[in-house]
Residue, then its C-alpha position, 0 to 999 in steps of 0.5 A: x768520585x774523588x772530586x765528590x768526596x773532597x767537596x763533601x769534606x770541605x762543606x761539612x762544617x758550613x751549616x754550623x758556621x752559618x748558625x754561629x754567625x747568624x744566631x746572635x742576630x736572631x736572638x737579638x731580633x727575638x728579644x726586641x720583638x718580645x720587648x716591643x710586645x710588652x711595650x705595646x701592651x703597656x701603651x694600650x693599658x695606660x691609654x685605656x686607664x687614662x680614658x677611664x679616669x677621664x670618663x669618671x672625672x668628666x661626669x660632673x664639676x665636683x668630680x673634675x679634679x678628683x685625683x684619688x678616685x681617678x687613681x683608683x680607676x687607673x690602678x684597676x685598669x693597670x693591675x694586669x701589668x707586672x710592676x703594678x699588681x696588688x702591691x701598688x696602692x697610691x699614684x704619687x710616684x714610680x711606677x704610676x702617677x695620676x693627676x686630675x685637674x679641672x680646666x676650661x676646655x677649648x669651647x670655654x666650657x668646664x673640662x677635666x684633664x687626667x694625666x697618667x705617667x707610667x714607668x715600664x718594667x725593665x727590659x733587655x736593652x739593645x744598645x742604640x735600639x732599645x733602652x732599659x726602661x720607658x716612661x709613658x705619659x698619656x693625657x686625656x682632656x674631656x668636657x664635663x657632662x654634668 
């Protein structure tokens, strides 16, 4: 009986100590997972926006280098991202830049190249693992259909 009382008394604070040692790691893992979720959403949105703009610019040779309409389509796709919203109306700098260029494709047919550059929202940096911000660049090349 005396042995049992001594054992309980010596183990009383172990759970709190373990939580204090492991808690910060769980916090960093949670923050990292949250930031990677935001980044994955931004990657998918930028890729979709670039495809939408390339689909428009590849409709005819007259639209192959129409960067202003490509910008409008890209902003429409990216409106749900936190640093775009309704405030961004141009695609010439931060946080989004769009270029549309008429090129010759690999089969010597006219093509369109749309490039979207997007600067992500500031994230919680984890030194050595996650930087503060990412710059995402997506380029889509599509043959002109018309």
